[in-house]
Rosetta silent file (secondary structure, phi, psi, omega in degrees, C-alpha in Angstrom):
SEQUENCE: MKKLTNFERHFREQMKDKKFREAYEKERRRVTIAYEILKLREKSGCTQKQLAKKLGTTQSVIARMEGGNQNFTVDNLEKVASVFNKELNVRFV
SCORE:     score description
SCORE:     0.000 S_00000001
   1 L     0.000  135.327 -176.684   -8.462  103.989  127.497 S_00000001
   2 L   -76.717  133.688  179.311   -9.296  102.415  124.179 S_00000001
   3 L   -82.949  130.716 -179.741  -11.393   99.249  124.238 S_00000001
   4 L   -73.227  143.098  173.980   -9.815   96.473  122.169 S_00000001
   5 L   -79.706  169.527  176.522  -11.693   94.832  119.325 S_00000001
   6 H   -59.062  -40.966  178.141  -12.010   91.068  119.063 S_00000001
   7 H   -60.220  -47.914  179.392   -9.379   91.161  116.324 S_00000001
   8 H   -59.774  -43.058  178.059   -6.960   93.153  118.456 S_00000001
   9 H   -65.515  -43.056  178.622   -7.357   90.767  121.358 S_00000001
  10 H   -62.482  -45.751 -177.084   -6.935   87.750  119.050 S_00000001
  11 H   -64.026  -41.901  177.768   -3.899   89.294  117.404 S_00000001
  12 H   -62.808  -38.183  177.408   -2.218   90.064  120.723 S_00000001
  13 H   -66.285  -42.829  178.667   -2.840   86.498  121.801 S_00000001
  14 H   -64.493  -34.693 -178.468   -1.407   85.119  118.583 S_00000001
  15 H   -65.733  -16.011  177.870    1.716   87.309  118.874 S_00000001
  16 L   -74.220  -19.426  177.215    2.590   85.417  122.058 S_00000001
  17 L   -80.255  119.824 -177.555    3.248   82.349  119.899 S_00000001
  18 H   -55.169  -47.859 -178.196    6.899   82.416  118.701 S_00000001
  19 H   -62.614  -44.761  176.721    6.204   80.743  115.330 S_00000001
  20 H   -59.402  -48.439 -175.342    3.291   83.083  114.583 S_00000001
  21 H   -63.743  -41.463  178.981    5.288   86.153  115.612 S_00000001
  22 H   -63.950  -45.256  178.461    8.295   85.121  113.441 S_00000001
  23 H   -61.812  -44.897  178.808    6.033   84.485  110.392 S_00000001
  24 H   -59.587  -47.080 -177.564    4.188   87.740  110.963 S_00000001
  25 H   -65.188  -36.649 -179.733    7.419   89.751  111.170 S_00000001
  26 H   -67.342  -43.475  177.287    8.840   88.127  108.022 S_00000001
  27 H   -65.350  -38.592  177.538    5.672   88.965  106.084 S_00000001
  28 H   -61.225  -40.290  178.685    5.630   92.524  107.501 S_00000001
  29 H   -64.916  -44.481 -179.804    9.152   93.070  106.268 S_00000001
  30 H   -58.595  -47.307 -177.543    8.249   91.717  102.783 S_00000001
  31 H   -69.784  -34.792  176.045    5.213   93.995  102.523 S_00000001
  32 H   -61.978  -43.867 -179.282    7.192   97.016  103.787 S_00000001
  33 H   -66.000  -43.886  179.648    9.824   96.501  101.082 S_00000001
  34 H   -56.879  -45.093 -178.664    7.067   96.045   98.469 S_00000001
  35 H   -67.950  -36.844  176.557    5.384   99.284   99.533 S_00000001
  36 H   -63.048  -39.467  176.937    8.661  101.185   99.439 S_00000001
  37 H   -63.732  -46.115  176.756    9.252  100.059   95.865 S_00000001
  38 H   -56.071  -47.813 -178.785    5.708  101.113   94.909 S_00000001
  39 H   -62.928  -43.024  179.003    6.199  104.563   96.521 S_00000001
  40 H   -59.222  -48.215 -177.272    9.534  105.062   94.742 S_00000001
  41 H   -60.202  -52.390 -179.050    8.001  104.101   91.404 S_00000001
  42 H   -58.788  -42.937 -178.732    4.938  106.327   91.827 S_00000001
  43 H   -63.430  -33.931  178.781    6.979  109.273   93.037 S_00000001
  44 H   -76.827  -11.739 -177.959    9.162  109.035   89.933 S_00000001
  45 L    77.324   17.768 -177.734    6.093  108.979   87.653 S_00000001
  46 L   -92.683  143.637  176.377    7.250  105.687   86.224 S_00000001
  47 L   -87.920  164.861  176.042    4.840  102.892   85.170 S_00000001
  48 H   -57.868  -41.934 -178.761    5.402   99.255   86.112 S_00000001
  49 H   -65.054  -40.955  176.308    6.258   98.557   82.495 S_00000001
  50 H   -63.563  -42.569  177.596    8.827  101.354   82.364 S_00000001
  51 H   -62.943  -43.010 -179.247   10.435  100.171   85.602 S_00000001
  52 H   -55.887  -48.351 -179.033   10.483   96.590   84.267 S_00000001
  53 H   -60.804  -41.840 -179.983   12.335   97.778   81.173 S_00000001
  54 H   -66.287  -31.008  179.112   14.968   99.629   83.269 S_00000001
  55 H   -90.503   -6.708 -178.573   15.452   96.493   85.343 S_00000001
  56 L    69.857   37.241 -178.462   15.512   94.109   82.421 S_00000001
  57 L  -135.813 -161.874 -178.510   12.489   92.203   83.577 S_00000001
  58 L  -113.097  160.664  178.424    8.734   92.110   82.866 S_00000001
  59 H   -56.941  -37.018 -176.656    5.794   94.176   84.150 S_00000001
  60 H   -66.214  -33.460  176.650    4.384   91.077   85.873 S_00000001
  61 H   -68.164  -38.258  175.095    7.523   90.734   87.971 S_00000001
  62 H   -63.067  -41.984  178.011    7.151   94.362   89.049 S_00000001
  63 H   -61.231  -40.707  176.287    3.546   93.760   89.950 S_00000001
  64 H   -65.898  -37.844  178.263    4.613   90.784   92.076 S_00000001
  65 H   -63.104  -50.314 -178.870    7.340   92.833   93.730 S_00000001
  66 H   -66.346  -23.125  179.731    4.890   95.650   94.579 S_00000001
  67 L   -90.906   -1.250 -178.256    2.344   93.112   95.782 S_00000001
  68 L    74.047   19.628 -177.711    4.878   91.488   98.157 S_00000001
  69 L  -107.680   23.219 -178.080    4.669   88.274   96.177 S_00000001
  70 L  -125.123  138.432  171.988    8.277   88.195   94.960 S_00000001
  71 L   -76.412  126.665 -177.500   11.286   86.923   96.819 S_00000001
  72 L   -91.195  128.035  171.438   13.652   89.840   97.120 S_00000001
  73 L  -104.454  158.343  176.123   17.391   89.285   96.674 S_00000001
  74 H   -58.860  -41.242  178.189   19.961   91.856   97.602 S_00000001
  75 H   -60.033  -42.902  178.193   20.961   92.009   93.930 S_00000001
  76 H   -66.537  -42.730  178.738   17.393   92.814   92.838 S_00000001
  77 H   -65.170  -35.129  176.565   17.013   95.416   95.577 S_00000001
  78 H   -64.410  -40.361  178.058   20.352   96.970   94.557 S_00000001
  79 H   -63.122  -42.043  179.817   19.110   97.235   90.965 S_00000001
  80 H   -64.202  -45.479  179.360   15.843   98.905   92.128 S_00000001
  81 H   -60.020  -41.492  178.624   17.831  101.312   94.300 S_00000001
  82 H   -61.252  -45.054 -178.622   20.120  102.170   91.379 S_00000001
  83 H   -58.638  -36.957 -176.869   17.222  102.955   89.040 S_00000001
  84 L  -100.163   15.743 -179.786   15.885  105.487   91.552 S_00000001
  85 L    53.324   45.318 -179.501   19.343  106.830   92.534 S_00000001
  86 L  -119.430  162.046  175.502   18.924  105.507   96.059 S_00000001
  87 L  -104.563  132.694  175.804   21.264  103.605   98.338 S_00000001
  88 L   -84.766  129.881 -178.289   20.143  100.265   99.645 S_00000001
  89 L  -124.600  110.760  179.805   20.664   99.964  103.410 S_00000001
  90 L  -112.442  130.686 -176.127   20.369   96.523  104.982 S_00000001
  91 L  -129.481  150.810  166.995   20.899   96.280  108.720 S_00000001
  92 L  -106.741  123.146 -178.967   21.041   93.666  111.421 S_00000001
  93 L  -122.656    0.000    0.000   19.446   94.940  114.578 S_00000001
């Protein structure tokens, strides 16, 4: 059985708090979306500047998106999906 680190114990304790857990899950979703955009861009061989041009925005906006520091709208995510010939799938579970 794996011995938990101080951080793991602390994290488990924090996750018992509803407000903390909700904030953590919201941020986790934002970072996951950001990482998916980064992977799509890198896989396509596209630079941030090239992607920005295709989306009609600036490289700094793309950097914020990939860093998880941009509020994502469905419209923006649809545009990103379109650039990479992907389908955006949003679900309520």
